[in-house]
Structure formats: C-alpha cells, structure tokens
C-alpha distance (Angstrom), angle and dihedral (degrees) to the residues before:
residue distance angle dihedral
X1 . . .
X2 3.79 . .
X3 3.80 90.0 .
X4 3.80 90.4 49.3
X5 3.79 90.5 49.3
X6 3.80 92.0 49.6
X7 3.81 90.6 49.0
X8 3.77 96.9 40.6
X9 3.78 90.2 130.9
X10 3.83 92.4 63.1
X11 3.83 99.8 39.5
X12 3.80 105.9 123.8
X13 3.78 120.9 -122.4
X14 3.81 123.0 -103.8
X15 3.01 132.2 -41.4
X16 3.86 91.9 27.0
X17 3.81 92.9 50.8
X18 3.79 96.2 85.4
X19 3.81 92.5 47.4
X20 3.79 90.4 49.9
X21 3.80 90.5 49.9
X22 3.81 90.9 50.4
X23 3.80 89.5 50.9
X24 3.80 91.6 50.2
X25 3.82 90.8 48.0
X26 3.81 90.9 49.7
X27 3.81 91.5 52.4
X28 3.81 93.0 46.7
X29 3.81 90.9 51.1
X30 3.82 91.8 46.0
X31 3.82 90.6 51.4
X32 3.80 90.2 50.6
X33 3.80 91.0 49.8
X34 3.81 91.9 49.9
X35 3.79 90.4 49.0
X36 3.80 91.2 50.9
X37 3.83 92.3 48.2
X38 3.82 91.0 50.1
X39 3.79 90.0 48.8
X40 3.80 92.1 50.5
X41 3.83 92.5 47.7
X42 3.80 90.9 50.1
X43 3.79 91.5 46.9
X44 3.81 91.4 51.9
X45 3.80 91.5 47.0
X46 3.79 92.2 50.3
X47 3.82 91.2 45.2
X48 3.82 90.4 53.0
X49 3.80 91.5 48.7
X50 3.79 91.2 48.1
X51 3.80 91.0 49.8
X52 3.83 89.6 53.1
X53 3.79 91.8 50.3
X54 3.79 93.6 46.2
X55 3.82 91.7 50.2
X56 3.80 89.8 60.6
X57 3.80 95.7 48.8
X58 3.78 117.4 99.8
X59 3.79 117.0 -120.4
X60 3.83 109.9 -93.4
X61 3.75 117.9 -109.1
X62 3.83 116.2 -121.8
X63 3.81 92.6 -111.2
X64 3.78 91.0 54.8
X65 3.81 91.2 47.8
X66 3.80 90.1 52.3
X67 3.80 90.5 48.7
X68 3.79 91.1 51.5
X69 3.81 90.9 48.2
X70 3.81 90.9 52.8
X71 3.80 91.0 48.1
X72 3.81 90.7 50.7
X73 3.81 90.6 50.8
X74 3.80 89.7 53.7
X75 3.81 91.4 58.3
X76 3.77 125.8 90.5
X77 3.80 118.4 -106.1
X78 3.82 90.9 -104.0
X79 3.80 93.1 50.4
X80 3.81 90.8 49.1
X81 3.78 90.7 50.2
X82 3.81 91.9 51.2
X83 3.79 91.6 51.2
X84 3.78 96.5 44.4
X85 3.82 97.9 46.1
C-alpha cells in the first residue's frame, strides 16, 4: 500500500486499479524474497569462511580463556552484547 500511496499519481482508474495493485504487491513480495535469498547466501558464505578460520586456530590455553573471561566481565553490557552477537 505504501508503494501505491507513493505512486498515487500513476494508479490507473477502475477497473484496472485492482490489477495494478496486485502487480505492485507481487513485485514487492518478489523483491523481499530476493533480498532474503541474498541474505541467506551471504550468511552461508560467511559461515563457511568463519569455519575455515576457526579450524586453523589453536585451542586456547586455560590461562588465556580466564584472561578473556575477565576482560569480558570488565565490559559494559552493550559492549558484551556487540562482541557476543
């Protein structure tokens, strides 16, 4: 409906109005689907790259893990959320 409102000056007169609105709705839905597919492909690509990087990392030593835990505790709640998301 937002697209129809923005393009009010080109909305055809009855009886073509409803067909035009269906066409606009179809295009809006198709754009949303394409966006979601692109997002999923990018997410999978990034996940694969991250998996490759993490495979090559050595296992952390307990002292390092404790140091990281202390550093995380020193952060604000917002900073922790940014790092853990």
